[in-house]
C-alpha positions as CSV (number, residue, x, y, z in Angstrom):
1,M,22.4,-111.9,-89.8
2,S,23.8,-112.6,-93.2
3,S,21.5,-113.6,-96.1
4,K,23.2,-117.1,-96.0
5,E,22.5,-117.5,-92.3
6,Y,18.9,-116.3,-92.7
7,E,18.3,-118.9,-95.5
8,F,20.0,-121.7,-93.4
9,Y,17.8,-121.1,-90.4
10,N,14.6,-120.4,-92.4
11,E,15.0,-123.7,-94.1
12,I,14.9,-125.6,-90.8
13,K,11.6,-123.8,-89.8
14,N,10.5,-126.3,-87.2
15,W,12.0,-125.5,-83.8
16,D,9.5,-127.4,-81.7
17,F,11.5,-130.0,-79.6
18,S,8.5,-131.1,-77.6
19,K,8.1,-134.4,-79.5
20,I,11.7,-135.4,-78.9
21,N,11.9,-137.9,-76.1
22,Y,14.9,-137.0,-73.9
23,K,15.9,-135.9,-70.4
24,E,18.4,-133.1,-69.6
25,E,20.5,-132.7,-66.5
26,F,22.4,-129.5,-65.7
27,L,25.6,-129.5,-63.8
28,T,25.8,-125.8,-63.4
29,D,23.4,-123.8,-61.3
30,W,22.4,-121.0,-63.7
31,D,18.8,-120.5,-65.0
32,L,17.9,-117.6,-67.3
33,F,14.2,-117.7,-66.5
34,D,14.9,-117.6,-62.7
35,F,17.1,-114.6,-63.1
36,L,14.6,-112.9,-65.4
37,K,11.9,-113.3,-62.8
38,S,14.2,-111.9,-60.1
39,I,14.8,-108.6,-61.9
40,T,11.3,-107.9,-63.2
41,N,8.0,-106.8,-61.7
42,E,4.5,-106.0,-62.9
43,D,5.7,-102.8,-64.5
44,S,8.6,-104.3,-66.5
45,I,8.8,-104.2,-70.3
46,V,10.7,-107.1,-71.8
47,L,12.0,-107.9,-75.3
48,D,12.7,-111.5,-76.3
49,L,14.9,-112.1,-79.3
50,G,14.8,-115.4,-81.2
51,T,11.5,-116.4,-79.7
52,S,10.9,-119.2,-82.2
53,G,7.3,-120.5,-81.7
54,G,6.9,-118.6,-78.4
55,E,6.7,-121.7,-76.2
56,K,9.3,-120.6,-73.7
57,V,7.9,-117.0,-73.5
58,L,4.4,-118.3,-72.8
59,K,5.6,-120.9,-70.3
60,Y,8.4,-119.2,-68.4
61,F,8.3,-115.4,-68.8
62,P,6.9,-113.4,-65.9
63,D,3.5,-111.7,-66.0
64,C,4.8,-108.2,-66.5
65,K,3.5,-105.0,-68.1
66,E,4.5,-105.9,-71.7
67,I,6.5,-108.5,-73.6
68,I,7.5,-108.0,-77.2
69,A,8.9,-111.3,-78.7
70,T,10.5,-111.5,-82.1
71,D,11.8,-113.9,-84.6
72,F,13.1,-113.5,-88.2
73,S,11.0,-116.4,-89.4
74,E,7.4,-115.6,-90.5
75,E,6.6,-119.3,-90.0
76,M,7.7,-119.2,-86.4
77,I,5.8,-116.0,-85.6
78,K,2.6,-117.6,-87.1
79,T,3.1,-120.5,-84.8
80,A,3.8,-118.2,-81.8
81,K,0.6,-116.2,-82.5
82,M,-1.5,-119.4,-82.6
83,N,0.1,-120.5,-79.3
84,L,-0.6,-117.1,-77.8
85,E,-4.3,-117.3,-78.8
86,K,-4.5,-120.7,-77.0
87,S,-2.8,-119.3,-73.9
88,G,-5.1,-116.4,-73.2
89,R,-2.3,-114.1,-72.2
90,K,-2.8,-110.5,-73.1
91,N,0.6,-108.8,-72.4
92,I,2.6,-110.4,-75.2
93,I,3.1,-109.2,-78.8
94,F,4.8,-111.4,-81.4
95,K,6.4,-109.9,-84.4
96,V,8.7,-110.7,-87.3
97,M,12.1,-109.0,-86.9
98,D,15.7,-109.4,-87.8
99,N,17.9,-109.1,-84.6
100,L,20.5,-107.2,-86.7
101,N,18.0,-104.7,-88.1
102,M,15.6,-103.9,-85.3
103,D,12.9,-101.3,-85.6
104,L,12.0,-100.7,-82.0
105,E,11.8,-97.7,-79.7
106,E,15.1,-96.7,-77.9
107,D,15.4,-96.4,-74.1
108,Y,12.2,-98.5,-73.8
109,F,12.9,-101.9,-72.4
110,D,13.9,-102.9,-68.9
111,V,15.2,-106.3,-70.1
112,V,16.3,-107.7,-73.4
113,V,16.5,-111.5,-73.6
114,A,18.4,-113.3,-76.4
115,R,18.2,-117.1,-76.4
116,H,20.2,-119.2,-78.9
117,T,20.2,-116.4,-81.4
118,C,22.6,-113.9,-83.0
119,I,22.9,-110.5,-81.4
120,D,24.2,-107.0,-82.0
121,P,25.0,-105.6,-78.5
122,E,25.5,-102.0,-79.9
123,S,21.9,-102.0,-81.1
124,I,20.6,-103.7,-78.0
125,I,22.1,-101.2,-75.6
126,K,20.2,-98.4,-77.4
127,L,16.9,-100.2,-76.7
128,L,17.4,-100.5,-73.0
129,K,16.6,-98.0,-70.3
130,K,19.5,-96.9,-68.1
131,G,20.0,-99.7,-65.5
132,G,18.3,-102.2,-67.8
133,Y,19.6,-105.8,-68.3
134,L,20.7,-107.9,-71.3
135,L,20.4,-111.7,-70.7
136,V,22.0,-114.1,-73.1
137,R,21.8,-117.9,-73.3
138,G,23.7,-119.6,-76.1
139,V,25.2,-122.8,-77.3
140,D,29.0,-122.8,-77.1
141,K,31.8,-124.1,-79.4
142,E,32.4,-127.1,-77.3
143,D,28.8,-128.2,-77.3
144,S,28.4,-131.9,-78.3
145,V,32.1,-132.0,-79.0
146,E,32.4,-135.8,-78.6
147,L,29.7,-136.2,-81.3
148,K,31.4,-133.6,-83.5
149,D,34.7,-135.5,-83.1
150,Y,33.1,-138.7,-84.6
151,F,32.0,-136.7,-87.7
152,G,35.0,-134.4,-87.8
153,K,32.8,-131.3,-88.2
154,G,30.1,-129.2,-86.7
155,Q,28.9,-125.8,-85.5
156,A,32.0,-123.7,-84.7
157,Y,34.1,-126.9,-84.8
158,N,37.0,-125.2,-86.5
159,D,36.6,-121.7,-85.1
160,P,39.6,-120.7,-83.0
161,V,37.5,-118.7,-80.4
162,S,34.6,-119.9,-78.4
163,I,31.1,-118.4,-79.1
164,S,30.8,-117.3,-75.5
165,K,34.0,-115.3,-75.7
166,I,32.8,-113.6,-79.0
167,D,29.5,-112.6,-77.4
168,Y,31.2,-111.5,-74.1
169,D,33.8,-109.3,-75.9
170,N,31.2,-107.8,-78.1
171,I,28.9,-106.9,-75.1
172,I,31.8,-105.3,-73.3
173,N,32.8,-103.3,-76.3
174,A,29.3,-102.1,-76.8
175,G,29.4,-100.3,-73.4
176,F,27.7,-102.6,-71.0
177,F,29.1,-103.0,-67.5
178,D,28.9,-105.5,-64.7
179,V,29.1,-108.2,-67.4
180,K,29.1,-111.8,-66.0
181,L,29.7,-114.9,-68.1
182,T,28.7,-118.3,-66.8
183,L,29.7,-121.5,-68.6
184,I,27.0,-124.1,-68.3
185,D,27.6,-127.9,-68.4
186,G,24.7,-130.3,-69.1
187,V,24.0,-133.8,-70.3
188,D,21.1,-134.9,-72.5
189,Y,19.9,-138.5,-72.5
190,Y,17.9,-139.5,-75.7
191,K,15.6,-142.4,-75.5
192,T,16.2,-143.7,-79.1
193,K,18.3,-143.1,-82.2
194,E,15.3,-141.4,-83.8
195,D,15.1,-138.9,-81.0
196,L,18.7,-137.9,-81.3
197,L,18.4,-137.8,-85.1
198,A,15.4,-135.5,-84.8
199,L,17.5,-133.1,-82.7
200,L,20.4,-133.1,-85.3
201,L,18.0,-132.5,-88.2
202,K,16.5,-129.4,-86.4
203,T,19.9,-127.8,-85.3
204,P,23.3,-127.0,-86.9
205,I,25.2,-129.2,-84.4
206,L,26.8,-131.3,-87.2
207,D,26.8,-128.7,-89.9
208,N,29.9,-126.8,-91.0
209,F,28.6,-123.6,-89.4
210,S,31.2,-121.0,-88.6
211,E,30.4,-118.3,-86.1
212,I,33.3,-116.2,-87.4
213,D,33.7,-116.8,-91.1
214,E,30.8,-115.1,-92.9
215,N,31.9,-116.6,-96.2
216,E,31.4,-120.1,-94.9
217,I,28.9,-122.1,-97.0
218,L,25.8,-122.7,-94.9
219,E,23.7,-125.7,-95.9
220,K,22.1,-128.6,-94.1
221,E,24.2,-131.6,-94.9
222,P,23.1,-135.3,-94.9
223,I,24.0,-137.2,-91.7
224,D,26.1,-140.3,-92.1
225,L,24.0,-142.9,-90.2
226,N,26.9,-145.3,-90.0
227,I,28.9,-142.8,-88.0
228,L,25.9,-142.0,-85.9
229,D,25.4,-145.7,-85.1
230,R,29.0,-145.9,-83.9
231,Y,28.6,-142.9,-81.7
232,I,25.4,-144.3,-80.2
233,N,27.0,-147.7,-79.6
234,D,29.9,-146.1,-77.7
235,N,27.8,-143.5,-75.8
236,T,24.7,-145.3,-74.4
237,C,24.0,-145.9,-70.7
238,D,20.9,-147.0,-68.8
239,K,19.6,-143.4,-68.9
240,G,19.7,-143.3,-72.7
241,I,22.0,-142.0,-75.5
242,I,24.5,-139.5,-74.0
243,L,25.0,-136.1,-75.5
244,K,27.2,-133.7,-73.4
245,R,26.1,-130.1,-73.8
246,K,28.0,-126.9,-73.4
247,Y,26.0,-123.7,-73.0
248,Y,26.7,-120.2,-71.7
249,G,24.8,-117.5,-70.0
250,I,25.7,-113.8,-69.9
251,V,24.2,-111.1,-67.7
252,A,25.0,-107.4,-68.5
253,K,23.8,-104.1,-67.4
254,K,23.4,-100.7,-69.1
């Protein structure tokens, strides 16, 4: 992660989406947490990269031997540790760490999970035991593309290659095998304009954020509310304000 990217995400800080009123529907049958549970047991050791406040780990990760969950943000790890204390779980360790500069034991983990975060597959493969899995879930270039078209900008909007292909190729080149990429379609329905705006303020969906050009200026830009109003007027149904989502999942084996 570049220093610019670090500063961009660290400025956001709050990755808690629990107070945003929305419903999501998935059109693709692929669930990272279901797959994780299918390949782990009580003796498994799991690493979670980009854990944020630890909410997903505490709610969805299996009760296995050990889980190490990391995030580059000290604020997020503070939140995760508070959440851990409330949960009463004993098999989880939260720590501050940069995904691109990891200080962990090699050949140690049965599974490495990377959710909506940058990865270095060459470093990850060293951490996995032989036969171990890498599970990735990310937001693709075409995510929220209808909304991005209204604004004429957004995360990876001008990148010539999809984020899923970049990750897939890098994972292959790192030496993983049996690599499977699944493109995931979904739809979010936001109850109010304020709910959709809260999402956009917490994420880089509408920011000029390139996944390829490291020289791109990364900064949170003001959202033109007049354009947002036009989008909402054109994309509202009885379920709420429509936002079409494009994710991807990757499963790879060492």
